[in-house]
N, C-alpha and C positions, 0 to 999 in steps of 0.2 A: 047701365053702369055695373055690369057683372064683375068687371075687374075690381072695382072698389069694394064690392060686397065680399070678395074673397080675401081682402086684406084683414089683418088683425086690428084690434082697437089701437094697438101701439102704432101701427103704420098709419092709420087714419089720423091719429093725433099729430104725428110727425108731419104729414102732408099739409094739414091745416096750418101748422106753424110756419110753413114756408112761404105763405102768401106775400109777406112784406120783405122777403129776402132780396138783397141786391142781385141774386142769381135765381130769382123765382122762376123765370121763363126756362132757364136751363134745367132746373130741377123738375119742372113740369114735363118737359120733353123726355127727360131720362126716365121718370116714373111711368110715363105712358108707354115707353118702349119696353120697360120691365113687365108692365101689365100684359102687354101683347105676348111676351114670352110665356108668362105664367098661365095665361088663359087659353093658350093654343090647345086644341083637343089632343088627347094622348095619342090617338092614332096618327096624327099629323106631325108629331115631334120627331126631329132628327137631331143629330149632334150639332149640325151647323146652325139650325134655327133655335136651338135651346141652350146648349152649353157654350159653344163659341159665340153665340149672340150676346151672352152676358159680357164677354170681353169687349165686344163691339160697343155695347151701351156704355160701359165704364170708360173706354177710350174716348168716345165722343163727348161724354160729360166732362172728362178731364180737359179736353181741348177747349170746350166752350166756357168752362168755369174757372180755369186755372189763372188766366191773366188778371182778372179782377182781384183775386186773392193775393197774387204776387205783388200788386201795387202797394200792399201794406208794408212791404219791405223796402221799396225804393222811391215811392212817389214823394215829390216835394210839397204836396198839398196835404195838410193835416186831415181834412175831411175825406179825401180820397184814401188816405191810409186807414182811417176809421172804417170806411165802407169796405175796404179790402180785408180788414180783420174780420168783419162780419161775414163777408163772402167766403173767406178761408174756413171759418168755423162751420158755416152751412155746408160747404163742400165736404169737409171731414165727416160731418154728421150724416150726410147722404150716403157715403161709403159704408159707414157703420150700419145704417139701416138696411142697406141692401142685403147684408148677410143675416139679418133678423127677419127676413121674409120667408115664412114657412111654405108659401105656395111655390116660390122659386126653388127652395130646398127640395121639396117633393119632386119637382120636375127634373132636377139635376141628378138626384140620387137614383133615379130609375135607370141610369146608364151604368154599364159595367166597365170599369177601368181596363180590364183584361182585353176588351174588344178594340182598344186603341193603342197607338204607338206614338213615340216622339213627343212633340209639344202638345199634341191633343191629349195624350194620356197624362202628361205632367200637369196640364191645366185642369183637367177634371179632378185629379188628386188635390190640387191646390184649392180649388173652389170648395170641395167637400171638407177639406181641412179648415178653411176659413169659416164655413158655416158652423162647424163644430166649435171652433174657438169663439164664435160669437154667441154661443149658448143655445144652439138649435136642439140640444138634447134636454133642455130644461123646460119647466112649466112656463105658462104665460106670464104669471106674476114676476117670476125671476127674470124673464127676458125683458119685461118692461123696466125692471130696476136696472138691468145692465144697460139698456138703451139710455136711461136717464144718467147713469154714471158716465157713459161715453160722451154724452153731450156736455156734461159738466166739465169733464176732463179737457175736452176741446176748448171750451170757453176759457177756463182758467189757465190752460197752457198758453193760449194767445195772450192773456193778461200778463203772465209771467214774463214772456219775451218782450211784450210791449213795455213793461216796467224797466227792463234792462235797456232797450234801445232808446227810451225817452228819458233816461236818468240824466239829470242836469247838474250832477255834482261837480264841484271844482275845489281847488286848493289855491289860496293866495300865498305868493312867495315874494320875498324881498330880492333885490339884485344879488345880495351876498348869498342867499339861500340857493341861488341858481348857479353858483360858481362851477365852471367846467362845461356847462351846456353851451353849444355854439351860439354866437351872437346872432347869426342870421336866422337861426331857428327861434330864438327868444323874440326877435323882432317880429316874427309872424304871429305871436300870441297876443291876445287882447290884454288890456291893462285896466286897472282901477287905481287911479292916482299913481303912486309910485310902485304899486305891486303888480306882479305878473299873475294873470289868471290862467291856471292850468286845469283844463277840463279833464275829467277822468275817462278819457278815451285812449285806447291802445296807442295810436300813432302819436299822441301828445305826451303820454307819460313815459313811453319807452326811452326817449333820449335822456330823460332825467335818471332813470334807473341805470342806463348804460354809461352815462358820462358825468353826472353831477358829483362833485367832490365832497359835498356836504352830506354826511351820513344821516343826520337828522331829517334832511329833506327827503332822502330815499325812503326812510322809515315813515315819515309823514304821508308820503304819496302811497306807499305800500298799504298802510292801514286804511287810508281813505278809499283806495281802489278795492280793498277787501270788504268794504261796506256799501258798495254800489247797489242800487235798487232797494236798499233799506229793509227794515224789519217787515214792511208790508209784503215784500216778496218772500221772506222767510215764512210768513203766515200762508201765503199762496202755495208755496212748495209743500208745506206740511199738510195742507188740505189735499193737494194732489196725491201725495203718498198714501194718505188714508183712503182715498177713493180707489186708488190702484189696488191696495190690499183687499178692499171689499170686493172689487171685481174678480181678483184672482180666487178668492174663497168661494164666490158664487159659482165659478167655473170649475171648482174642484182642485185647484192648485194650492200648494202650501203658501206661496207668495208670488208676487208679480215677477220676480227673477226666474222662477220655475216656468211661468207662463211665457216669458220673453225668450228665454234661451231654447225652448223647445223647437223653434223654427230657425235657429242659428247653427253655425258650424259646431259650437260647443255642445249643443243638445241639452245640457242640464247645468245647474249651478255648481255641482261638485267638480265638473271638468274645469270650470273657471277657477275655482279655489285651488285645484291641483296645479293649474297653470301658474298662478301667483306663488304657490308654495315652492315650485321648482325654480322660478325666476328670481324671487326676491333675495335669496342668499347670494346669488351671483351679482346682482345689482348692488347689494349692500357692500360687498367687497370693493367694488369700484367707487361707490359713493364715499366710503371712508377715506380712500386715497384722494379723491377729489376734495373732500372737506379739508384734509390736511394741507393740500396744495393751496387752496383758496385762503385758508386761515393764515398760512405763512405769507402769502401775498399781501394780505391786509396788514399784517404786522410790519412787513418791510415797507409798505407804502406809507403807513401812518407813523412809523417809528416807535410804536407802542408794542413792546414784547408781550403784553398781556391782552392785546386786542382780541375780541371774540368775533368770529365770523357769523353773521346773521343772515336770515333769509333774504332781507332786502338788499344785501350786499352782493348777491349772486351775479346779477347782470353786470354790475360795475366792475367786479374783479375778474369776471370772464373777459370783459373788454380790456382791462388793465393787463392781464396776463397775455392776451393776444398781442398787445402792443409791445410789452416788455420782454416776453419770452419768445414770441414767434414773429415779431416785426410785422404784425398785422394791425393796422388802425382801422377799425370797422367804419368809422366816419369817413376816412379817406377812401376806403374801398367803395363806399356808396357812389363816389364820383364816376365810377366805371359802370354804373347800372342805372342810367336814365330809363324811366319806365317805357318809353317808346322803343328803345333798343331791346329791352328785355322781352317785350311783346313780340318784336320781330324775331328775336332769337328763339323763343319758344316755337313760333310759327315755322321758322327755318328748320329746326331740328325735327319737329314732328311731321312736317310735310315730307321731308326726305326719308325719314325712318319708316313711316307707315304708308307711303305712296299716296299723298293727299295734295290738294290745292285749295288754298283759302282765298276767298274773294270778298273784299270790302264792298258791301251793298247798302251802306248806311243811307246814301243819297236816294236810293230806290226803295227805302223802307215803306213809304206811304203807298207806293204802287203794289207792294207785296202784302199790304194790310198788316204790317208789323209796327207797333207803336215805338216811338223813341221818347222816353220819359224824362230825359235830361240831356243837356248838351255834351256831357262826358260819354254818353253811350255810343257804342259802335256795334254794327251788325255785320256778320260775316256768313258767307256760304261755304260749305265744305264739299269738295268734289273729289271723286276717286280719280287719281292721275292715270291709272291704267285703263279703266273702262270708260272714263268720261262721264260717269253718272253722278248725279247730285245725291249726297249722303245725308245732309242736314244743315242746320244753321245754329249759330251761337251769337249771343250778345256779350260785350264786355262793359262793365260799369265799375271803374277802378278806384275812385276817390271818395273820401267821406263827405257827408253833408248832414245837416240837422234832420233827424227823424229816420235816417237810412239805417238799414241792417248794419250792425257794428263790427262784424267779423268778416271772414272770407268764406264763400260757399258757392257751389254750383246749384242752381235751381232748375229742375226740369220744367219746361213749359208745355211741350208737346212730346208725347212718347211715340217711338216708332211703332207702327201698327200696319199689318196687312189685313185688310178687311175681307169679309166673307165673299165679296164679289171679286177679290183678287187685286184690287187697287191698293196702293201703298201710301201711307202718310209718313213723312220723314221727321226725325226729331228736331226740336228746338230747345236750347238751354240758355241760361244766363249765368255768366261768371260775375259775381258781385264781390268786390274787394274793397279795402279801405287803406290804400297806399297814400302816403303823404302827398299833398298837392304841391304844385310848383310854388316857389316863393320868390318874389321879385323877378330878377332876371335869371334865376336858377331853375332848371327843369325839375320835375318830380324825380328824386333820386331814391332808389330802393336799397335797403340793406341786403346783404346776402341772404339773410333769413327770409326777407320778403320775396326775393327771387325764388327761393325754395317754395314759399307759399303759392306763388303763381304757377310754378310747374305742378305743384300738388293739385290745385284746382283744375288745371288744364288736363290732368290725368282723369279726373271725373268727367270732364267734357268729352274727351275721346271715348271713354267707356260708354257714354250715352249715345254718341253719334255713330260709332263704329259697330253698334249692335246690329245683328242680322236676324233676330228672332221675328216670328210672325205675331205673337201675342203681346199686347201692351203690358200685360201682367208681368212679363219676363224681360221687358225692354231695358237696356242700358244698365243703370245702377240698381235695378230692382233685384238685387242679390241678397244673400244672407247678410244681415247687418254687421256681423263681425268679420266679413270679408270685403265689404264695400270700399274700405279705405285702402286695400292692398294695391290696386292698380295705380291709384294716385300717389301713394307713398313710394311705389317703385320708380315713378317718373322723377322723383326728387333727386335720384342718384345722378342724373345727367348734369346737374349744376356743379359737380365736383370734377368734371373731366376738362382737361386743358383744351382739347380740340373743340369741344362744345363751346366753352367760354370764349374761345378766340373768335367765334362768330359774332358775338354781340357785346362782350365786356370791354367797352372802350370808353376812355375818359371823355366826358361830355364837352370839355373845352378843347383838348388837344387831339382827340382821336386816338391817343396811345392805347394799346392793348393792356389789359391787366398784366402787370409784370409777373414773370414766371416765379420770381422769388416770393412774391406776395401770395400767389396761389399755393406754392409749396408750403408756406407758413400756414395758410388756411387749412390745407390738407393735414399737416402735422398737428394742427390744433382741433381737428374735426371732432375728436373724442374728448376734448377739454370739457370737463364737467358732465360727461354723459351719464355717469352714475347718479349724480344729484338730479339731473334733468329727468331721467327715466323713473327715479323714485317719485318725482312729482306726478308723473303719469300714473304710477301705481296708487298714489294717494287718491287721485281723482276717481280712478276706477273702483277702488275698494270703498271709498266713501259712497259712491253711487250704489254699489252692491249692498253695503250695509243698510242704506235707506230702504232698499227694495227686497231685502230678505227678512225684514222684520215681520213677524207673523200677523200682527194686528194693525200695522201701519201707524201706530201711535209713536211718532218719532220726534224727539227734540233734535232737530237737524243740526243746530249749532253745537250742542254737546257731543253728538256723534262725530261731527266734523273734527272737533278738537281731539277726540279719542283716536280717530283714524290717523290724523295728522301726527300725533305723538308716536303711534305705532309704526308708521311708514317713513317718516322723515327724520333726518338727523338734527333738525332745528326744533327749538321749543315752540309750541303753539303761541300765537300772539293773542292776547286777550282783546275782546271787543271786536273781533273780526268775524264776519259771517259770509265768506266769499261764495258759499253755495247759492246765495240770493241772486248772484249774477252769473251763475254757471248755466248758460243757455242749453247745454247738452242734456240737462235733466228733463227737457221736453224733447221727445223724439228719440233720444238715446238712453232712456231710462233702463237701468239694469243692463246697459250695453256699452258703457264707456270703456270697459275692459277691451273692447274690440279694437281700439287704436293700437295697443301693444300686440294684441293677438294677431291682427292682420299684418303688422310690421314683420312678424316672423315669416309669413308667406311672401310678403313683398321682397324681403331680403333674399329669400331662397329663389324666387323667380328671377331677380336681377342677377343672381350668380351665373345664369346662362349667358347673359350679355357680357358679364365680366370675362367669362371664358371664351366667348365666340366673337366679341367685339361690340363696343357700346353703340356703334352705328351700323351693325350688321343687319342688312335688310332681310335676309332669310330668317334670322332669329325673330326680328320684329314682325315679319309676316306670320310666322308660327304663333307668336304671342297674340297678334290681332285675331287670328282664326280660332285659337284654342281658348283664349280668355275673354277678350273684349267682345268678340262677335256673339258669344254664347249667352250673354245676359244671365238671367236667373233660371233658365230652363233646365239646367242640370245642377247637381250638387257641387258646391264650390270646391270641395276637396277633390272631387273627380276631375274638375277642370285643371287644378294645379298639378295633379298627378300626370294628366295627359300632356300638359305643356313641358313638365320637367322630365317625363319618361321614367320616373322613380317616385318613391315615397318622399314627401317633403320632410325637412328637418330644420333645426334651429341653428345650425353651425354658422351660416352666413350672418344671421342676425347677431349672434354673439360677437363675431369678428367685427361687424359694423360698429358696435358700441365699445370696441376695445376690450372686450371681455373674453375669457376663455373658460373652458370647463374646469 
């Protein structure tokens, strides 16, 4: 047992704790493979059997252990979800422990980066960086504390998200309180005596915010929605922030934001602050104009010249203005977007644009050893139309159900990987969404915003599947966190093109295409409320940053939320609300939510090439596929953008998109 003898006490303790894990066998195999690397005699070590072999072990472990953990997000069985959460925690802990193994660190740092090129050099640099960031320059006691912190953060991060997904909050409403909400939608909701039960889930509350004529109902739902997951999740969050601050200080960083941004495009917190300082005055100018327009709409609609526009009025008066000023009824527009047609539309556009073929292989899933966890799930293969080669696979799981992940996301399940023996494993991802289910004899109809969401998530899917890197470490969306949204945000632009919409935006009953005048109205209204909306993004990003730049991590998150809200929004903060408790991005995106706006700058700039050269220009799409999507995280994201654009990126297109100017 020479291998175990060389492990630190920390690693021995961790291995012992894995015996009852739902992925114990996978952990044991991965640890044995790492032991083999670490214990290889120095004279026999090569880059392939030492450095590259670590990526082999990580990729194999990810393939073996990922699916059980993913079931926590989608399974219909509560016990399987619980087991999945345990598996996900154990998987995360294993990756943390890997970079706390001194024997592996000693083996890797013996290699000189200058001796290698391309992905090999980049991977060696990445591994050495991650060892350093895991505390490999610290003493044993400090590393043991770091390991304990990481395990606690994994566990309570899962608890935080579980509390959100399993929140069973609801509001009871009378028929009068529902005035304006479509009857067929109300008929789909559960009842208690004569009262309508409105669960606090996005697909359920959005129709009330968009259409309910009763302001007190909109207010009631807004406050209840802002209290999801309860004070218990506020307590969980504050514990997380405290632990993150301790981790940063142990590693020699001023705060966790400094630690997090070090490996992102921004590089440091000051760059993020400068980004907001430059952007906020421009957004405020547009937000003030929006506020005036929306308040005037409320006064006209209510007949009250003193009516004040409130935060819970935003969606309602955006819908009202679209109908009254732009002749766009968002509910009527939904009739042109049955979910099946939207899926086919996304498929049609992306297959033509990027030279792909998608094949539904759901019926053959069992033969392929691919689980189908619910009747809504479909499985597709992606083939390259030019070479005829298989590129990867993806699942779709589009409708809500109890216990399921509550938002929309792409989940990588298998990463692209070229093994040391030259064989290739192709990527597998899952697109998990929560679009309204069919009601009665009416199919599932999407709002235009939901169509945008599906294009967005499919952008992540393409990023994963069209990756051409050799290392799993760099595969697909494994890019700087503040760039990862850019490719998916860029694909959203296709939903505003008449030619693209003509492919699939057809009335579910008549087959009529979306009328040109309706699309013209939608385009004219595209920037309606953009300043208010973007200030909402600024609020979330700055709240996240405020939490994670606190020096000691002792944060009253509700008080900070109210302060940042007052600073960044035109609305007065609502008392009794603690929406941070249900802000799932605070796990995984901590000190990184600024990246949504940051990456949108690059997304808009990249799309400017398609605007100039043609939205369905295959040559532009080929260049984009080669220069951005294929590269994964093997190169600096800024270099990828420069290479694609042929110039330095700028914010001009972003400002135009929002209806802003310098």
